[in-house]
Residue, then its C-alpha position, 0 to 999 in steps of 0.5 A: x789091230x795095232x798089235x798086228x801092225x806091229x807084227x807086220x813091221x817086225x816082219x818087214x824089218x826082218x825082210x829088209x835086213x835080209x834082202x836090202x842088199x839084193x834090192x840095192x844091187x838090182x836098183x844100182x844095176x837098173x839106175x846106175x846112180x847111188x842116190x836114185x838106187x837108195x831111193x828106189x830101195x826105200x820105195x820098194x820096201x814101202x810099197x811092200x809094207x803098204x800092200x802087206x796084207x794082200x801079198x804072198x811073201x812066201x818067196x820074198x826074194x822073187x817078190x822083191x826082185x820083181x817089185x824092184x824091176x817094175 
């Protein structure tokens, strides 16, 4: 169980490195406030991590864009 959770964290870390700038730009576009956008970006990745087992991450940019927008 712990090994799987560690693997999930590694995958999320890769996702974060690749897509955090996109999520941040979208957040800034919606909120127009730097600290609020940073908070939203963290919340988006936290939500994805919490639901990791039930999400389809085959198209991560779409998933993250929609999660940020909603």
